[in-house]
C-alpha distance (Angstrom), angle and dihedral (degrees) to the residues before:
residue distance angle dihedral
M1 . . .
N2 3.78 . .
H3 3.77 121.5 .
L4 3.80 116.8 -112.0
D5 3.78 122.5 -155.9
Y6 3.80 96.6 -134.3
A7 3.81 93.7 -178.8
A8 3.81 91.2 55.4
I9 3.80 91.5 46.0
R10 3.81 91.4 50.9
Q11 3.81 88.9 53.2
R12 3.81 91.9 51.7
V13 3.82 99.6 41.9
P14 3.80 114.4 60.1
I15 3.78 119.4 -154.4
R16 3.81 88.1 -118.3
C17 3.82 87.6 70.3
V18 3.79 90.6 54.8
L19 3.81 90.4 48.4
L20 3.80 89.3 50.1
L21 3.81 92.3 50.7
L22 3.80 88.3 53.8
A23 3.83 92.5 45.0
Y24 3.81 88.4 -125.1
A25 3.78 117.1 174.6
P26 3.80 115.2 -173.4
T27 3.79 118.1 -139.3
H28 3.83 94.1 -149.1
R29 3.79 131.3 34.4
R30 3.77 128.7 -174.7
G31 3.79 110.9 172.1
H32 3.79 109.1 -62.7
Q33 3.82 92.5 -13.3
W34 3.81 114.7 92.2
R35 3.81 124.3 -175.3
G36 3.77 136.5 -173.6
P37 3.79 143.8 110.4
C38 3.79 115.2 -28.2
P39 3.83 112.9 -101.4
L40 3.81 95.0 -161.8
P41 3.81 119.0 113.8
G42 3.78 113.7 -96.5
C43 3.78 94.9 22.6
S44 3.77 104.6 108.3
P45 3.80 115.9 -158.9
S46 3.78 122.6 -124.9
A47 3.79 119.0 -97.6
D48 3.81 91.6 -97.6
T49 3.81 103.9 51.8
S50 3.81 91.5 178.7
Q51 3.82 88.3 68.8
D52 3.81 97.2 35.0
R53 3.81 110.5 116.3
S54 3.79 98.4 165.4
F55 3.81 91.7 123.8
S56 3.79 126.6 59.6
V57 3.78 130.1 -176.5
H58 3.78 128.8 -176.8
V59 3.80 103.2 -151.6
Q60 3.81 95.0 -166.5
R61 3.81 96.5 49.0
H62 3.86 92.5 37.0
L63 3.81 94.1 -129.2
F64 3.80 132.6 134.3
R65 3.79 136.6 -169.8
C66 3.80 132.5 -169.4
F67 3.80 106.7 -156.0
R68 3.82 93.8 -164.9
F69 3.80 96.3 61.4
G70 3.80 101.0 16.0
R71 3.79 93.0 -118.2
S72 3.78 115.1 154.5
G73 3.77 142.5 153.1
N74 3.76 145.1 106.2
Q75 3.80 130.6 -47.3
L76 3.82 94.0 -81.6
D77 3.80 91.4 50.7
F78 3.80 88.4 48.9
W79 3.81 93.1 51.5
E80 3.81 90.7 45.1
R81 3.81 91.5 55.1
A82 3.81 93.9 41.0
T83 3.81 93.1 53.2
G84 3.79 97.0 37.0
R85 3.81 91.5 -128.7
S86 3.77 129.8 125.2
I87 3.80 116.1 -100.5
Y88 3.83 98.3 -95.4
P89 3.85 99.1 53.7
A90 3.80 91.3 36.2
T91 3.80 90.0 55.3
L92 3.79 92.9 47.7
């Protein structure tokens, strides 16, 4: 298995790219903080998705948090969870 420089990859891949790949559209934006329903598998949105703020992403710091399940991390962690792959194949 080849070694990946995860720190370098995190610097080159903004979390906005991951959001774009998932076609995520936040329902609320306040500066760099975006909120809306959680796009991760297994996290079902509330009945009124326009008011659902169970997911938060800070697009400048490249961090996310799902308040329903307590999942959080950086853009690689987010992509790993969204694709259901382990970190190495998800990063590739």
